[in-house]
N, C-alpha and C positions, 0 to 999 in steps of 0.2 A: 217405370211403366205406370201410365195413368189408368183411371178407372175404365175409360172407354176401351183401351187396348186390352185390359184384363178381361172385361166382359165379352169382348169379341172373341178372345182366345177361348174362354170357357164356354160360351154359348154357341159360337159359330154364327154363320150367316146363311139364311135360306130365304130366297125371294118369294117362294110359294108357301102356303100354309102347310103345316105338319103337326103331328101330335108330339108334345113334349113327353118326357118319361112318365109324367103323371096323367097323361091323357087329355091335356088341354090343347085346343087348337092354338098354334103359335106361329109367328112369322118374324122375319127380319133377324134381329139379334136377340132372340129369346123373349119377344113380346107376346104375352098371352092375349088372344083376341076373342075368345069365346068360352062358353061353359064346357065342362068336362065331357068328352066324347061326342060333342056336337059334330054333325056331319061336315067334313072338310069341303064338300061341294058348296056350302054356304059362303065360303071364303075363296071364291074363284077370282083372285086378283094376284098381282105380283107387285112387290115393292123393290125399288132399286137399293143398292147398297148405300149410296149417300142418304137416301130417305131413311133407311133403317138406322144409320148412325145418328141422324138428327133426332129420330124418335127415341133412340137409346139415351141420348144426352138429355132430352127433355125429361125422361123418366128418372134418370140419375139425379138431376137437379132437384126434382120433387122429393125423391127419396132422401137425399142429403139434407134438404131443408127440414124434413120431418125429424130425422135422426139428430140434427143439430139442437133440437129442443131438449135432448136428454143429456144430463150432466155426465154420465159415464162415457158417452160418445164424444163429447167435447174434449175430454182429457186425452183422447187417443192420438198417437203420432200418425203421420200421413199413411204409412204402410198399413197399419192396423185399421185405420178409417176405411181405406180402400177395400180391404177384404170384408169388413162389416157391411159396407154398402153393397158389395157383391152378393153377400148372403141375403140381404134384404131385397135386392133385385130378384134373386132367384125364388125366395120363399115368402116374400112380402114382409112388411114391417111387423104385422101381427104375428106372423110365423117366427120372425127373429126374436120378438119379445117373449116368446115362450121358452127361450133359452135362459131361464132365470138363474140357474147355477153358473152358467158361463158369464152372464152379465154381472152377477155378484162377485165373481172372481176378478173380472176386469176392473170393477169398481175398487177392489182392494189392491190392484196391481199384481195379482197372482197369475202371471201370464201362463205358466205351464199348466196350472189347474184350469184356467179358462180354455186352453187348447184341448185338454182332456175332456172337459165338459162339452165342447163343440163336437168332439168325435163320438160322444155317448148320446147319439141322437138318430132318429129316423132319417134325417137329412144326410148324415154321414153314411148310413147304410145304402141310401138311394144313389148318392153321388160320392163314392168313397175317394176317388182320386182328387176331385175338387176339394172335398172336405179336408183331405190330408194336406193339400197345398195351403189352404187357408189356415188350418190349425198351426202349421209351421210358422206362418207369418204372425199369428196371434202370439205364439210362444216367444217370438223375438227375432226370427230369421228375417233378413231383408227381402222385400218383395222382388228386387232385382236378382237375387240369388235363387229364390224359389222358382221364378219364371224365366230362367235363362233361355 
C-alpha cells in the first residue's frame, strides 16, 4: 500500500466542504481549507476525486521533503515512513514534532516504545483506530498486514 492509498483509506473522499473532527473546513482527501469553524458556505465548490488525489499527492510530496531533512526519519523503512507521513498529513509537521518521546524512541530503534508513545497522545484519543493501526506499523507489523 502506498501513501496515497493509505491516506485515501484513512481520510476518505468528499467533494464538498465538511468539518473535520477538529472543526476545520476540509475537502477532498482530508485537505484543510480554512480556519476552525469558519462557515462552510464560504467554501461553496466541489472538487473531483482526480483533483483531490492530485492535491493529496502535492501535499504528500511537500510533507515528505520536509520530513526527509530529519535524521530519524531518513533511517525509517518504507512502511514506517508511510505512517509517519500519514501522521504529519493529519496533524501537521509541527504537531508530529511534538511527539518528542516517540521520536526519541524511533531514533534509538526502540520500536515498541515508539508505538506506545504514539498511543499516549491526544491524537490517539481523537482518532484511536487510526492511531492503533499506525502504532502497529511503528512497532514492526507490515503495512500490508495491518491494512488488509
